[in-house]
C-alpha positions in Angstrom: 131.2 166.2 135.5 134.7 167.0 134.6 135.0 168.9 131.6 136.1 166.8 128.7 138.3 168.2 126.2 137.1 167.5 122.6 139.9 166.4 120.5 139.3 166.0 116.6 140.3 162.5 114.9 143.6 164.4 113.7 144.6 165.5 117.3 143.9 161.7 118.3 146.2 160.7 115.8 149.0 163.1 116.4 148.8 162.1 119.9 149.0 158.2 119.3 152.0 159.0 116.9 153.8 161.0 119.3 153.2 158.1 122.0 154.7 155.8 119.7 157.7 157.7 118.8 158.5 158.3 122.6 157.9 154.7 123.4 160.5 153.4 120.5 162.7 156.3 121.8 162.6 155.0 125.3 163.3 151.2 123.9 166.2 152.6 122.0 167.8 154.3 125.2 167.1 151.2 127.2 168.9 149.1 124.5 171.6 151.5 124.3 172.0 151.8 128.2 171.9 148.0 128.3 174.7 147.8 125.7 176.8 150.3 127.8 176.5 148.2 130.8 177.3 145.2 129.0 180.6 146.8 127.5 181.4 148.1 131.0 181.3 144.5 132.3 183.4 143.4 129.5 186.0 146.1 130.2 186.0 145.3 134.0 186.9 141.7 133.2 189.4 142.6 130.7 190.9 145.0 133.1 191.0 142.5 135.7 192.5 139.8 133.6 195.3 142.5 132.6 195.8 143.2 136.3 196.2 139.8 137.0 199.0 139.1 134.1 200.9 142.5 135.5 200.7 141.2 139.2 
């Protein structure tokens, strides 16, 4: 049998809270990156229109 690490209820709660915080941060980063990509695409379209007008 593998040695199982004994964790107190407090340690389990800390782990759960930390996992939840990291999950929330990952979601926040994902949404920020999605926003950056969206803004980048809008900028590309805008610059394409400006280029068409200038030519």
